[in-house]
C-alpha positions as CSV (number, residue, x, y, z in Angstrom):
1,M,108.4,54.0,301.4
2,A,109.7,52.3,304.5
3,T,108.5,48.9,303.2
4,H,110.8,49.4,300.2
5,S,113.8,49.9,302.5
6,K,112.8,46.7,304.4
7,I,112.7,44.8,301.1
8,D,116.1,46.2,300.1
9,Q,117.4,45.2,303.5
10,L,116.0,41.7,303.1
11,Q,117.6,41.3,299.7
12,L,121.0,42.4,301.1
13,L,120.6,40.0,304.0
14,Q,119.7,37.1,301.7
15,Q,122.8,37.9,299.5
16,N,124.9,37.8,302.7
17,M,123.3,34.5,303.6
18,Q,124.2,33.0,300.2
19,N,127.8,34.1,300.6
20,I,128.0,32.6,304.1
21,L,126.5,29.3,302.9
22,L,129.0,29.1,300.0
23,Q,131.9,29.8,302.4
24,K,130.5,27.2,304.8
25,Q,130.2,24.6,302.1
26,Q,133.9,25.3,301.1
27,Q,135.0,24.9,304.7
28,E,133.1,21.7,305.1
29,S,134.7,20.3,301.9
30,A,138.1,21.3,303.1
31,L,137.5,19.5,306.4
32,I,136.5,16.4,304.6
33,E,139.7,16.5,302.5
34,L,141.8,17.1,305.6
35,N,140.2,14.3,307.5
36,S,140.8,11.9,304.6
37,A,144.4,13.0,304.3
38,C,145.0,12.5,308.0
39,E,143.5,9.0,307.8
40,E,145.7,8.1,304.8
41,L,148.8,9.4,306.5
42,G,148.1,7.1,309.5
43,K,148.3,4.1,307.1
44,T,151.6,4.8,305.5
45,D,155.3,4.9,306.3
46,K,156.3,7.1,303.3
47,A,154.8,10.5,302.6
48,Y,155.7,13.5,300.4
49,K,155.1,17.2,300.7
50,I,154.6,19.3,297.7
51,V,156.8,22.4,297.8
52,G,156.4,24.5,294.7
53,K,156.6,22.2,291.7
54,I,158.5,19.4,293.5
55,M,157.6,16.6,296.0
56,I,159.9,16.2,299.0
57,A,159.9,13.1,301.2
58,S,158.7,14.0,304.6
59,P,157.9,12.0,307.8
60,P,154.2,11.3,307.9
61,Q,154.1,12.6,311.5
62,N,155.3,16.0,310.4
63,L,152.7,16.1,307.7
64,L,150.1,14.9,310.1
65,L,150.9,17.8,312.5
66,D,150.6,20.3,309.6
67,L,147.2,18.8,308.5
68,Q,145.9,18.9,312.1
69,Q,146.8,22.5,312.4
70,K,145.0,23.3,309.1
71,K,142.1,21.2,310.3
72,E,141.8,23.3,313.6
73,I,141.8,26.5,311.6
74,A,139.1,25.2,309.2
75,E,137.0,24.1,312.2
76,L,137.3,27.6,313.7
77,R,136.3,29.2,310.4
78,L,133.4,26.8,310.1
79,K,132.3,27.6,313.7
80,N,132.5,31.4,312.9
81,L,130.5,30.9,309.7
82,L,127.8,29.0,311.6
83,K,127.5,31.9,314.1
84,Q,127.3,34.4,311.2
85,E,124.6,32.2,309.6
86,E,122.5,32.2,312.8
87,N,122.9,36.0,313.2
88,I,121.8,36.6,309.6
89,K,118.8,34.2,310.0
90,R,117.7,36.2,313.1
91,S,118.1,39.5,311.2
92,I,116.1,38.2,308.2
93,E,113.3,37.0,310.5
94,S,113.2,40.3,312.3
95,V,113.1,42.4,309.1
96,Q,110.4,40.2,307.7
97,E,108.3,40.7,310.8
98,E,108.8,44.5,310.6
99,A,107.9,44.5,306.9
100,V,104.7,42.5,307.5
101,K,103.7,44.8,310.4
102,E,104.2,47.8,308.2
103,L,102.1,46.3,305.4
104,Q,99.3,45.4,307.8
105,Q,99.3,48.9,309.2
106,K,98.9,50.4,305.7
107,K,95.7,48.3,305.1
């Protein structure tokens, strides 16, 4: 009976891991886009910001500051997701070990 709860716990942890990995992938993609946008802004004198359904001329320096702030936030989120991923990995390993011990004791 206890082994079933360990298996259920493992399944839940694996689902959590999949969610974390998906979020991590999204943050990594966002960082790549932000880095690319920052690079391009450094090469131009004219830039536009999309506000609603219109584009407004904006100094590249202002847009670069906005992008750098978004980049910092994305990096913090990614760092947090990496910590969560490590915690879940440790939990999975721990529960797996407990389940194996229980199965060996039943034999």
